[in-house]
VMD Tcl script that builds the backbone (N, CA, C; Angstrom):
set m [mol new atoms 513]
animate dup $m
set s [atomselect $m all]
$s set {name element resname resid chain x y z} {
  {N N MET 1 A -36.398 53.100 -7.808}
  {CA C MET 1 A -35.879 52.836 -6.492}
  {C C MET 1 A -35.876 54.143 -5.691}
  {N N ASP 2 A -36.176 53.999 -4.394}
  {CA C ASP 2 A -36.179 55.140 -3.495}
  {C C ASP 2 A -35.527 54.690 -2.188}
  {N N TRP 3 A -34.926 55.622 -1.483}
  {CA C TRP 3 A -34.297 55.298 -0.208}
  {C C TRP 3 A -34.396 56.490 0.731}
  {N N ARG 4 A -34.353 56.180 2.027}
  {CA C ARG 4 A -34.387 57.226 3.047}
  {C C ARG 4 A -33.651 56.750 4.287}
  {N N ILE 5 A -33.061 57.683 4.990}
  {CA C ILE 5 A -32.492 57.374 6.298}
  {C C ILE 5 A -33.638 57.368 7.296}
  {N N VAL 6 A -33.763 56.290 8.031}
  {CA C VAL 6 A -34.804 56.172 9.042}
  {C C VAL 6 A -34.330 56.828 10.338}
  {N N SER 7 A -33.080 56.571 10.680}
  {CA C SER 7 A -32.526 57.131 11.908}
  {C C SER 7 A -31.008 57.196 11.784}
  {N N ILE 8 A -30.424 58.318 12.131}
  {CA C ILE 8 A -28.970 58.446 12.146}
  {C C ILE 8 A -28.473 57.919 13.485}
  {N N GLY 9 A -27.478 57.053 13.434}
  {CA C GLY 9 A -26.957 56.415 14.634}
  {C C GLY 9 A -26.357 57.403 15.626}
  {N N THR 10 A -26.256 56.935 16.862}
  {CA C THR 10 A -25.695 57.752 17.928}
  {C C THR 10 A -25.086 56.857 18.996}
  {N N LEU 11 A -24.121 57.377 19.707}
  {CA C LEU 11 A -23.562 56.683 20.856}
  {C C LEU 11 A -24.545 56.770 22.024}
  {N N ALA 12 A -24.539 55.760 22.891}
  {CA C ALA 12 A -25.376 55.827 24.092}
  {C C ALA 12 A -24.901 56.958 24.997}
  {N N SER 13 A -23.597 57.164 25.017}
  {CA C SER 13 A -23.027 58.315 25.731}
  {C C SER 13 A -21.759 58.727 25.004}
  {N N ASN 14 A -21.479 59.995 25.033}
  {CA C ASN 14 A -20.309 60.510 24.334}
  {C C ASN 14 A -19.276 60.961 25.365}
  {N N PRO 15 A -18.150 60.237 25.452}
  {CA C PRO 15 A -17.146 60.610 26.451}
  {C C PRO 15 A -16.536 61.989 26.191}
  {N N LEU 16 A -16.577 62.465 24.949}
  {CA C LEU 16 A -16.042 63.800 24.650}
  {C C LEU 16 A -16.931 64.899 25.214}
  {N N TRP 17 A -18.162 64.572 25.529}
  {CA C TRP 17 A -19.087 65.527 26.128}
  {C C TRP 17 A -19.178 65.328 27.641}
  {N N ASN 18 A -18.302 64.477 28.174}
  {CA C ASN 18 A -18.286 64.145 29.607}
  {C C ASN 18 A -19.595 63.534 30.080}
  {N N GLU 19 A -20.270 62.810 29.200}
  {CA C GLU 19 A -21.513 62.136 29.587}
  {C C GLU 19 A -21.174 60.856 30.349}
  {N N ARG 20 A -21.953 60.573 31.336}
  {CA C ARG 20 A -21.809 59.350 32.122}
  {C C ARG 20 A -23.110 58.561 31.997}
  {N N GLY 21 A -23.006 57.258 32.120}
  {CA C GLY 21 A -24.201 56.425 31.979}
  {C C GLY 21 A -24.613 56.348 30.521}
  {N N ALA 22 A -25.893 56.189 30.293}
  {CA C ALA 22 A -26.426 56.092 28.929}
  {C C ALA 22 A -27.642 57.004 28.802}
  {N N PRO 23 A -27.426 58.279 28.479}
  {CA C PRO 23 A -28.552 59.208 28.388}
  {C C PRO 23 A -29.472 58.967 27.187}
  {N N ARG 24 A -29.050 58.119 26.245}
  {CA C ARG 24 A -29.898 57.816 25.088}
  {C C ARG 24 A -29.651 56.375 24.661}
  {N N THR 25 A -30.498 55.844 23.814}
  {CA C THR 25 A -30.312 54.503 23.270}
  {C C THR 25 A -29.288 54.570 22.153}
  {N N GLY 26 A -28.138 53.963 22.374}
  {CA C GLY 26 A -27.140 53.913 21.312}
  {C C GLY 26 A -27.634 53.013 20.198}
  {N N HIS 27 A -27.434 53.435 18.970}
  {CA C HIS 27 A -27.876 52.624 17.842}
  {C C HIS 27 A -27.109 53.015 16.583}
  {N N ALA 28 A -27.169 52.128 15.608}
  {CA C ALA 28 A -26.528 52.366 14.314}
  {C C ALA 28 A -27.503 53.098 13.390}
  {N N THR 29 A -26.975 53.692 12.352}
  {CA C THR 29 A -27.822 54.332 11.345}
  {C C THR 29 A -28.650 53.257 10.651}
  {N N THR 30 A -29.932 53.527 10.507}
  {CA C THR 30 A -30.857 52.609 9.853}
  {C C THR 30 A -31.383 53.284 8.594}
  {N N THR 31 A -31.384 52.522 7.502}
  {CA C THR 31 A -31.814 53.045 6.205}
  {C C THR 31 A -32.876 52.128 5.625}
  {N N ILE 32 A -33.776 52.691 4.842}
  {CA C ILE 32 A -34.799 51.907 4.149}
  {C C ILE 32 A -34.664 52.139 2.647}
  {N N ILE 33 A -34.813 51.062 1.891}
  {CA C ILE 33 A -34.707 51.121 0.429}
  {C C ILE 33 A -35.932 50.425 -0.150}
  {N N LYS 34 A -36.590 51.104 -1.081}
  {CA C LYS 34 A -37.739 50.511 -1.771}
  {C C LYS 34 A -37.337 50.272 -3.220}
  {N N SER 35 A -37.462 49.027 -3.656}
  {CA C SER 35 A -37.135 48.646 -5.027}
  {C C SER 35 A -38.288 47.795 -5.552}
  {N N GLY 36 A -39.100 48.362 -6.418}
  {CA C GLY 36 A -40.300 47.658 -6.889}
  {C C GLY 36 A -41.237 47.447 -5.714}
  {N N ASN 37 A -41.665 46.204 -5.511}
  {CA C ASN 37 A -42.542 45.877 -4.389}
  {C C ASN 37 A -41.779 45.484 -3.135}
  {N N ASP 38 A -40.437 45.463 -3.217}
  {CA C ASP 38 A -39.609 45.047 -2.097}
  {C C ASP 38 A -39.206 46.246 -1.246}
  {N N ILE 39 A -39.208 46.039 0.064}
  {CA C ILE 39 A -38.771 47.071 1.000}
  {C C ILE 39 A -37.675 46.461 1.870}
  {N N LEU 40 A -36.489 47.020 1.746}
  {CA C LEU 40 A -35.297 46.525 2.436}
  {C C LEU 40 A -34.940 47.467 3.578}
  {N N LEU 41 A -34.783 46.914 4.773}
  {CA C LEU 41 A -34.368 47.675 5.939}
  {C C LEU 41 A -32.918 47.320 6.241}
  {N N VAL 42 A -32.048 48.321 6.292}
  {CA C VAL 42 A -30.623 48.117 6.535}
  {C C VAL 42 A -30.310 48.473 7.986}
  {N N ASP 43 A -29.719 47.521 8.699}
  {CA C ASP 43 A -29.312 47.696 10.097}
  {C C ASP 43 A -30.462 48.155 10.992}
  {N N PRO 44 A -31.440 47.263 11.251}
  {CA C PRO 44 A -32.580 47.612 12.108}
  {C C PRO 44 A -32.155 47.726 13.571}
  {N N SER 45 A -31.684 48.876 13.944}
  {CA C SER 45 A -30.958 49.043 15.191}
  {C C SER 45 A -31.770 49.568 16.364}
  {N N LEU 46 A -32.752 50.369 16.127}
  {CA C LEU 46 A -33.546 50.911 17.231}
  {C C LEU 46 A -34.455 49.838 17.828}
  {N N PRO 47 A -34.875 49.997 19.070}
  {CA C PRO 47 A -35.877 49.085 19.615}
  {C C PRO 47 A -37.124 49.091 18.720}
  {N N GLY 48 A -37.795 47.947 18.629}
  {CA C GLY 48 A -38.901 47.760 17.693}
  {C C GLY 48 A -39.968 48.833 17.713}
  {N N GLN 49 A -40.432 49.223 18.887}
  {CA C GLN 49 A -41.500 50.216 18.982}
  {C C GLN 49 A -41.045 51.574 18.434}
  {N N ILE 50 A -39.807 51.941 18.707}
  {CA C ILE 50 A -39.287 53.219 18.213}
  {C C ILE 50 A -39.071 53.156 16.705}
  {N N LEU 51 A -38.504 52.047 16.230}
  {CA C LEU 51 A -38.274 51.895 14.792}
  {C C LEU 51 A -39.596 51.909 14.030}
  {N N ASN 52 A -40.594 51.245 14.572}
  {CA C ASN 52 A -41.905 51.231 13.935}
  {C C ASN 52 A -42.448 52.656 13.783}
  {N N ALA 53 A -42.310 53.475 14.840}
  {CA C ALA 53 A -42.780 54.865 14.784}
  {C C ALA 53 A -41.994 55.664 13.742}
  {N N ARG 54 A -40.685 55.468 13.675}
  {CA C ARG 54 A -39.861 56.200 12.702}
  {C C ARG 54 A -40.214 55.809 11.270}
  {N N LEU 55 A -40.460 54.519 11.040}
  {CA C LEU 55 A -40.856 54.078 9.700}
  {C C LEU 55 A -42.160 54.747 9.280}
  {N N TYR 56 A -43.084 54.847 10.211}
  {CA C TYR 56 A -44.362 55.487 9.889}
  {C C TYR 56 A -44.166 56.976 9.601}
  {N N GLU 57 A -43.319 57.630 10.413}
  {CA C GLU 57 A -43.044 59.051 10.199}
  {C C GLU 57 A -42.405 59.305 8.837}
  {N N ARG 58 A -41.473 58.445 8.446}
  {CA C ARG 58 A -40.656 58.695 7.260}
  {C C ARG 58 A -41.248 58.134 5.969}
  {N N TRP 59 A -42.087 57.074 6.091}
  {CA C TRP 59 A -42.573 56.444 4.870}
  {C C TRP 59 A -44.024 55.980 4.949}
  {N N GLY 60 A -44.658 56.144 6.094}
  {CA C GLY 60 A -46.058 55.738 6.224}
  {C C GLY 60 A -46.251 54.235 6.248}
  {N N ILE 61 A -45.236 53.491 6.698}
  {CA C ILE 61 A -45.337 52.029 6.792}
  {C C ILE 61 A -44.932 51.596 8.192}
  {N N ASP 62 A -45.159 50.320 8.484}
  {CA C ASP 62 A -44.664 49.785 9.752}
  {C C ASP 62 A -43.794 48.559 9.477}
  {N N LEU 63 A -43.299 47.942 10.526}
  {CA C LEU 63 A -42.368 46.824 10.377}
  {C C LEU 63 A -42.952 45.663 9.574}
  {N N SER 64 A -44.261 45.494 9.606}
  {CA C SER 64 A -44.874 44.378 8.876}
  {C C SER 64 A -44.733 44.523 7.361}
  {N N ALA 65 A -44.464 45.737 6.876}
  {CA C ALA 65 A -44.303 45.966 5.434}
  {C C ALA 65 A -42.905 45.623 4.933}
  {N N ILE 66 A -41.958 45.429 5.834}
  {CA C ILE 66 A -40.577 45.139 5.447}
  {C C ILE 66 A -40.498 43.736 4.861}
  {N N THR 67 A -39.925 43.612 3.666}
  {CA C THR 67 A -39.799 42.302 3.016}
  {C C THR 67 A -38.400 41.719 3.157}
  {N N HIS 68 A -37.392 42.586 3.336}
  {CA C HIS 68 A -36.008 42.131 3.421}
  {C C HIS 68 A -35.242 42.964 4.451}
  {N N VAL 69 A -34.235 42.343 5.044}
  {CA C VAL 69 A -33.352 43.009 5.991}
  {C C VAL 69 A -31.921 42.733 5.550}
  {N N PHE 70 A -31.052 43.741 5.667}
  {CA C PHE 70 A -29.627 43.558 5.394}
  {C C PHE 70 A -28.838 44.119 6.559}
  {N N LEU 71 A -27.898 43.321 7.074}
  {CA C LEU 71 A -27.003 43.802 8.110}
  {C C LEU 71 A -25.643 44.089 7.496}
  {N N THR 72 A -25.104 45.278 7.764}
  {CA C THR 72 A -23.771 45.616 7.278}
  {C C THR 72 A -22.707 44.881 8.084}
  {N N SER 73 A -23.051 44.489 9.315}
  {CA C SER 73 A -22.203 43.629 10.139}
  {C C SER 73 A -23.105 42.933 11.157}
  {N N PHE 74 A -22.548 41.932 11.837}
  {CA C PHE 74 A -23.330 41.168 12.817}
  {C C PHE 74 A -23.247 41.789 14.215}
  {N N ASP 75 A -22.747 42.976 14.306}
  {CA C ASP 75 A -22.653 43.688 15.573}
  {C C ASP 75 A -24.053 43.771 16.208}
  {N N PRO 76 A -24.180 43.494 17.502}
  {CA C PRO 76 A -25.507 43.491 18.136}
  {C C PRO 76 A -26.294 44.785 17.965}
  {N N ASP 77 A -25.629 45.915 17.897}
  {CA C ASP 77 A -26.357 47.176 17.718}
  {C C ASP 77 A -27.051 47.269 16.368}
  {N N ARG 78 A -26.644 46.494 15.410}
  {CA C ARG 78 A -27.245 46.552 14.078}
  {C C ARG 78 A -28.413 45.590 13.910}
  {N N ARG 79 A -28.662 44.764 14.889}
  {CA C ARG 79 A -29.691 43.727 14.745}
  {C C ARG 79 A -30.701 43.716 15.881}
  {N N ARG 80 A -30.832 44.810 16.555}
  {CA C ARG 80 A -31.686 44.899 17.736}
  {C C ARG 80 A -33.145 44.508 17.443}
  {N N THR 81 A -33.663 44.805 16.274}
  {CA C THR 81 A -35.084 44.599 15.973}
  {C C THR 81 A -35.351 43.345 15.128}
  {N N LEU 82 A -34.353 42.491 14.945}
  {CA C LEU 82 A -34.572 41.302 14.117}
  {C C LEU 82 A -35.741 40.453 14.594}
  {N N GLY 83 A -35.949 40.373 15.895}
  {CA C GLY 83 A -37.057 39.573 16.424}
  {C C GLY 83 A -38.418 40.017 15.909}
  {N N ASP 84 A -38.543 41.291 15.562}
  {CA C ASP 84 A -39.800 41.824 15.029}
  {C C ASP 84 A -39.880 41.701 13.507}
  {N N LEU 85 A -38.847 41.122 12.912}
  {CA C LEU 85 A -38.784 41.025 11.447}
  {C C LEU 85 A -38.631 39.584 10.974}
  {N N SER 86 A -39.172 38.650 11.731}
  {CA C SER 86 A -39.036 37.235 11.371}
  {C C SER 86 A -39.763 36.904 10.067}
  {N N HIS 87 A -40.711 37.731 9.661}
  {CA C HIS 87 A -41.451 37.520 8.420}
  {C C HIS 87 A -40.627 37.894 7.177}
  {N N ALA 88 A -39.568 38.664 7.369}
  {CA C ALA 88 A -38.763 39.157 6.241}
  {C C ALA 88 A -37.612 38.193 5.931}
  {N N THR 89 A -37.036 38.351 4.751}
  {CA C THR 89 A -35.829 37.613 4.379}
  {C C THR 89 A -34.629 38.389 4.892}
  {N N TRP 90 A -33.738 37.714 5.616}
  {CA C TRP 90 A -32.559 38.356 6.190}
  {C C TRP 90 A -31.347 38.073 5.320}
  {N N PHE 91 A -30.569 39.113 5.026}
  {CA C PHE 91 A -29.344 38.989 4.233}
  {C C PHE 91 A -28.135 39.505 5.015}
  {N N MET 92 A -27.002 38.858 4.778}
  {CA C MET 92 A -25.728 39.354 5.274}
  {C C MET 92 A -24.639 38.794 4.362}
  {N N HIS 93 A -23.569 39.555 4.207}
  {CA C HIS 93 A -22.448 39.171 3.359}
  {C C HIS 93 A -21.792 37.901 3.910}
  {N N GLU 94 A -21.494 36.955 3.032}
  {CA C GLU 94 A -20.969 35.662 3.481}
  {C C GLU 94 A -19.711 35.765 4.344}
  {N N PRO 95 A -18.718 36.607 3.990}
  {CA C PRO 95 A -17.552 36.705 4.882}
  {C C PRO 95 A -17.906 37.180 6.292}
  {N N GLU 96 A -18.949 37.986 6.425}
  {CA C GLU 96 A -19.376 38.441 7.750}
  {C C GLU 96 A -20.003 37.290 8.526}
  {N N ILE 97 A -20.786 36.470 7.854}
  {CA C ILE 97 A -21.381 35.299 8.514}
  {C C ILE 97 A -20.277 34.373 8.998}
  {N N GLN 98 A -19.295 34.098 8.138}
  {CA C GLN 98 A -18.196 33.199 8.516}
  {C C GLN 98 A -17.379 33.771 9.673}
  {N N ALA 99 A -17.100 35.073 9.633}
  {CA C ALA 99 A -16.342 35.709 10.717}
  {C C ALA 99 A -17.120 35.642 12.032}
  {N N ALA 100 A -18.429 35.839 11.965}
  {CA C ALA 100 A -19.259 35.790 13.176}
  {C C ALA 100 A -19.293 34.377 13.745}
  {N N ILE 101 A -19.376 33.371 12.889}
  {CA C ILE 101 A -19.364 31.979 13.348}
  {C C ILE 101 A -18.057 31.684 14.075}
  {N N LEU 102 A -16.941 32.092 13.487}
  {CA C LEU 102 A -15.636 31.863 14.118}
  {C C LEU 102 A -15.529 32.590 15.459}
  {N N ALA 103 A -15.941 33.846 15.486}
  {CA C ALA 103 A -15.849 34.626 16.727}
  {C C ALA 103 A -16.723 34.019 17.823}
  {N N LEU 104 A -17.933 33.610 17.471}
  {CA C LEU 104 A -18.826 33.021 18.466}
  {C C LEU 104 A -18.320 31.667 18.943}
  {N N SER 105 A -17.754 30.880 18.038}
  {CA C SER 105 A -17.180 29.585 18.428}
  {C C SER 105 A -16.043 29.785 19.428}
  {N N ASP 106 A -15.212 30.782 19.157}
  {CA C ASP 106 A -14.107 31.109 20.053}
  {C C ASP 106 A -14.630 31.550 21.426}
  {N N GLU 107 A -15.639 32.402 21.419}
  {CA C GLU 107 A -16.233 32.871 22.674}
  {C C GLU 107 A -16.873 31.720 23.450}
  {N N LEU 108 A -17.515 30.800 22.727}
  {CA C LEU 108 A -18.141 29.651 23.390}
  {C C LEU 108 A -17.100 28.779 24.081}
  {N N GLU 109 A -15.958 28.602 23.454}
  {CA C GLU 109 A -14.883 27.823 24.085}
  {C C GLU 109 A -14.430 28.495 25.381}
  {N N ARG 110 A -14.275 29.806 25.339}
  {CA C ARG 110 A -13.814 30.535 26.527}
  {C C ARG 110 A -14.896 30.615 27.607}
  {N N ALA 111 A -16.151 30.470 27.224}
  {CA C ALA 111 A -17.262 30.583 28.179}
  {C C ALA 111 A -17.591 29.249 28.837}
  {N N GLU 112 A -16.811 28.236 28.557}
  {CA C GLU 112 A -17.084 26.912 29.107}
  {C C GLU 112 A -17.258 26.989 30.623}
  {N N GLY 113 A -18.362 26.458 31.085}
  {CA C GLY 113 A -18.651 26.485 32.515}
  {C C GLY 113 A -19.560 27.629 32.931}
  {N N ASP 114 A -19.697 28.653 32.093}
  {CA C ASP 114 A -20.586 29.780 32.385}
  {C C ASP 114 A -21.890 29.553 31.610}
  {N N THR 115 A -22.844 28.944 32.265}
  {CA C THR 115 A -24.088 28.525 31.606}
  {C C THR 115 A -24.855 29.695 31.004}
  {N N ALA 116 A -24.959 30.788 31.740}
  {CA C ALA 116 A -25.731 31.948 31.255}
  {C C ALA 116 A -25.080 32.539 30.005}
  {N N LEU 117 A -23.772 32.728 30.036}
  {CA C LEU 117 A -23.075 33.287 28.881}
  {C C LEU 117 A -23.134 32.333 27.697}
  {N N THR 118 A -22.985 31.055 27.952}
  {CA C THR 118 A -23.068 30.056 26.884}
  {C C THR 118 A -24.421 30.107 26.199}
  {N N LEU 119 A -25.485 30.237 26.963}
  {CA C LEU 119 A -26.836 30.316 26.398}
  {C C LEU 119 A -26.977 31.532 25.486}
  {N N ILE 120 A -26.488 32.684 25.933}
  {CA C ILE 120 A -26.562 33.908 25.125}
  {C C ILE 120 A -25.768 33.739 23.827}
  {N N LEU 121 A -24.567 33.217 23.926}
  {CA C LEU 121 A -23.731 33.031 22.732}
  {C C LEU 121 A -24.360 32.039 21.757}
  {N N GLU 122 A -24.973 30.994 22.277}
  {CA C GLU 122 A -25.654 30.027 21.407}
  {C C GLU 122 A -26.846 30.665 20.700}
  {N N GLN 123 A -27.563 31.566 21.381}
  {CA C GLN 123 A -28.676 32.281 20.745}
  {C C GLN 123 A -28.161 33.160 19.610}
  {N N HIS 124 A -27.039 33.836 19.835}
  {CA C HIS 124 A -26.437 34.659 18.786}
  {C C HIS 124 A -26.031 33.782 17.601}
  {N N ARG 125 A -25.404 32.647 17.891}
  {CA C ARG 125 A -24.975 31.729 16.827}
  {C C ARG 125 A -26.183 31.201 16.050}
  {N N ASP 126 A -27.256 30.872 16.766}
  {CA C ASP 126 A -28.456 30.349 16.111}
  {C C ASP 126 A -29.089 31.367 15.165}
  {N N LEU 127 A -28.966 32.653 15.479}
  {CA C LEU 127 A -29.477 33.696 14.588}
  {C C LEU 127 A -28.831 33.611 13.206}
  {N N LEU 128 A -27.555 33.262 13.179}
  {CA C LEU 128 A -26.816 33.231 11.905}
  {C C LEU 128 A -27.428 32.254 10.903}
  {N N ALA 129 A -28.069 31.209 11.384}
  {CA C ALA 129 A -28.680 30.222 10.489}
  {C C ALA 129 A -29.858 30.803 9.704}
  {N N ASN 130 A -30.385 31.943 10.142}
  {CA C ASN 130 A -31.539 32.557 9.479}
  {C C ASN 130 A -31.169 33.494 8.334}
  {N N PHE 131 A -29.873 33.733 8.152}
  {CA C PHE 131 A -29.446 34.671 7.117}
  {C C PHE 131 A -29.201 33.959 5.793}
  {N N GLU 132 A -29.602 34.640 4.728}
  {CA C GLU 132 A -29.280 34.178 3.385}
  {C C GLU 132 A -28.096 34.994 2.882}
  {N N VAL 133 A -27.322 34.385 2.011}
  {CA C VAL 133 A -26.172 35.064 1.428}
  {C C VAL 133 A -26.575 35.587 0.061}
  {N N PRO 134 A -26.621 36.897 -0.095}
  {CA C PRO 134 A -26.968 37.438 -1.417}
  {C C PRO 134 A -25.791 37.283 -2.375}
  {N N GLN 135 A -26.099 37.257 -3.639}
  {CA C GLN 135 A -25.023 37.267 -4.623}
  {C C GLN 135 A -24.524 38.706 -4.733}
  {N N ASP 136 A -24.235 39.190 -5.882}
  {CA C ASP 136 A -23.745 40.564 -6.018}
  {C C ASP 136 A -24.848 41.601 -5.846}
  {N N THR 137 A -26.089 41.193 -6.051}
  {CA C THR 137 A -27.226 42.104 -5.971}
  {C C THR 137 A -28.195 41.609 -4.913}
  {N N VAL 138 A -28.561 42.488 -3.986}
  {CA C VAL 138 A -29.524 42.122 -2.949}
  {C C VAL 138 A -30.943 42.225 -3.510}
  {N N LEU 139 A -31.235 43.357 -4.145}
  {CA C LEU 139 A -32.489 43.619 -4.849}
  {C C LEU 139 A -32.121 44.336 -6.143}
  {N N PRO 140 A -33.027 44.425 -7.095}
  {CA C PRO 140 A -32.695 45.188 -8.310}
  {C C PRO 140 A -32.247 46.611 -7.965}
  {N N GLY 141 A -31.057 46.977 -8.430}
  {CA C GLY 141 A -30.516 48.309 -8.172}
  {C C GLY 141 A -29.846 48.473 -6.825}
  {N N VAL 142 A -29.661 47.369 -6.098}
  {CA C VAL 142 A -29.024 47.408 -4.774}
  {C C VAL 142 A -27.909 46.362 -4.773}
  {N N ASP 143 A -26.664 46.830 -4.892}
  {CA C ASP 143 A -25.520 45.938 -5.042}
  {C C ASP 143 A -24.666 45.885 -3.777}
  {N N LEU 144 A -24.053 44.728 -3.536}
  {CA C LEU 144 A -23.124 44.587 -2.418}
  {C C LEU 144 A -21.874 45.412 -2.668}
  {N N PHE 145 A -21.302 45.955 -1.595}
  {CA C PHE 145 A -20.061 46.713 -1.680}
  {C C PHE 145 A -19.217 46.375 -0.451}
  {N N PRO 146 A -18.353 45.322 -0.554}
  {CA C PRO 146 A -17.520 44.937 0.597}
  {C C PRO 146 A -16.665 46.106 1.076}
  {N N LEU 147 A -16.533 46.214 2.391}
  {CA C LEU 147 A -15.833 47.337 3.008}
  {C C LEU 147 A -14.804 46.844 4.020}
  {N N HIS 148 A -13.792 47.644 4.238}
  {CA C HIS 148 A -12.931 47.439 5.399}
  {C C HIS 148 A -13.657 48.126 6.531}
  {N N GLY 149 A -13.847 47.411 7.615}
  {CA C GLY 149 A -14.616 48.042 8.673}
  {C C GLY 149 A -14.388 47.415 10.013}
  {N N TYR 150 A -15.340 47.618 10.866}
  {CA C TYR 150 A -15.311 47.195 12.254}
  {C C TYR 150 A -15.187 45.676 12.373}
  {N N THR 151 A -15.784 44.958 11.449}
  {CA C THR 151 A -15.740 43.498 11.463}
  {C C THR 151 A -15.134 42.996 10.153}
  {N N PRO 152 A -14.603 41.764 10.145}
  {CA C PRO 152 A -13.886 41.262 8.955}
  {C C PRO 152 A -14.717 41.195 7.675}
  {N N GLY 153 A -16.030 41.009 7.797}
  {CA C GLY 153 A -16.859 40.881 6.602}
  {C C GLY 153 A -17.793 42.042 6.367}
  {N N SER 154 A -17.478 43.199 6.936}
  {CA C SER 154 A -18.339 44.377 6.755}
  {C C SER 154 A -18.679 44.580 5.285}
  {N N CYS 155 A -19.914 44.925 5.040}
  {CA C CYS 155 A -20.343 45.101 3.652}
  {C C CYS 155 A -21.416 46.172 3.591}
  {N N GLY 156 A -21.245 47.085 2.675}
  {CA C GLY 156 A -22.235 48.118 2.449}
  {C C GLY 156 A -23.075 47.790 1.232}
  {N N LEU 157 A -23.931 48.720 0.868}
  {CA C LEU 157 A -24.780 48.575 -0.306}
  {C C LEU 157 A -24.579 49.769 -1.219}
  {N N LEU 158 A -24.480 49.507 -2.493}
  {CA C LEU 158 A -24.279 50.531 -3.508}
  {C C LEU 158 A -25.587 50.727 -4.264}
  {N N LEU 159 A -26.048 51.974 -4.334}
  {CA C LEU 159 A -27.287 52.299 -5.030}
  {C C LEU 159 A -26.965 53.223 -6.194}
  {N N PRO 160 A -26.757 52.677 -7.386}
  {CA C PRO 160 A -26.489 53.561 -8.529}
  {C C PRO 160 A -27.782 54.233 -8.976}
  {N N THR 161 A -27.777 55.548 -8.997}
  {CA C THR 161 A -28.940 56.305 -9.444}
  {C C THR 161 A -28.524 57.142 -10.652}
  {N N PRO 162 A -29.461 57.688 -11.405}
  {CA C PRO 162 A -29.095 58.454 -12.603}
  {C C PRO 162 A -28.183 59.649 -12.322}
  {N N LYS 163 A -28.319 60.286 -11.169}
  {CA C LYS 163 A -27.535 61.495 -10.897}
  {C C LYS 163 A -26.308 61.257 -10.029}
  {N N ARG 164 A -26.338 60.204 -9.187}
  {CA C ARG 164 A -25.216 59.941 -8.290}
  {C C ARG 164 A -25.272 58.492 -7.822}
  {N N THR 165 A -24.204 58.063 -7.190}
  {CA C THR 165 A -24.159 56.735 -6.612}
  {C C THR 165 A -24.134 56.888 -5.085}
  {N N ILE 166 A -25.008 56.161 -4.429}
  {CA C ILE 166 A -25.146 56.213 -2.969}
  {C C ILE 166 A -24.469 54.986 -2.391}
  {N N LEU 167 A -23.696 55.167 -1.331}
  {CA C LEU 167 A -23.098 54.050 -0.606}
  {C C LEU 167 A -23.650 54.052 0.815}
  {N N ILE 168 A -24.333 52.974 1.164}
  {CA C ILE 168 A -24.822 52.786 2.526}
  {C C ILE 168 A -23.819 51.846 3.178}
  {N N CYS 169 A -23.130 52.353 4.204}
  {CA C CYS 169 A -22.017 51.570 4.742}
  {C C CYS 169 A -22.103 51.326 6.239}
  {N N GLY 170 A -23.240 51.477 6.840}
  {CA C GLY 170 A -23.297 51.320 8.284}
  {C C GLY 170 A -22.572 52.484 8.938}
  {N N ASP 171 A -22.200 52.323 10.184}
  {CA C ASP 171 A -21.502 53.401 10.885}
  {C C ASP 171 A -20.027 53.082 10.991}
}
mol reanalyze $m
mol bondsrecalc $m
mol representation Tube
mol addrep $m
């Protein structure tokens, strides 16, 4: 098994630096894990064209080589490139899927009468149907690690290696 950070996440603007507007694309940290013939992309957050370039820089592959995707949470910043990964198997921790369904259902009730917002929320809800729930292991050597985090079902990945154990936990 091998892994690499594709991109370290960043805020679109940092209020501590007195930045206004969005001087950069805010995104979550994205990681890639290779286990046998499987290639897992964690939190595909950058826009597709940028992520594709970073994958090539870091591993000599492009988005078409990705076989699996894992989201540490259903936060929109972590799933920006899912549309370019429809060929891959998508995974998310079951409590996160359930929490997202509840949150979206609640938002849909409050959006009653707002057609544009309702359409967006329904698209988000429809995405959830594409996720599979992994058991304790996503791929050989890649285990689920539930976390307390930004969302109720946040979940990281544990990579036990001979010298150390790596925890990929999103941002």
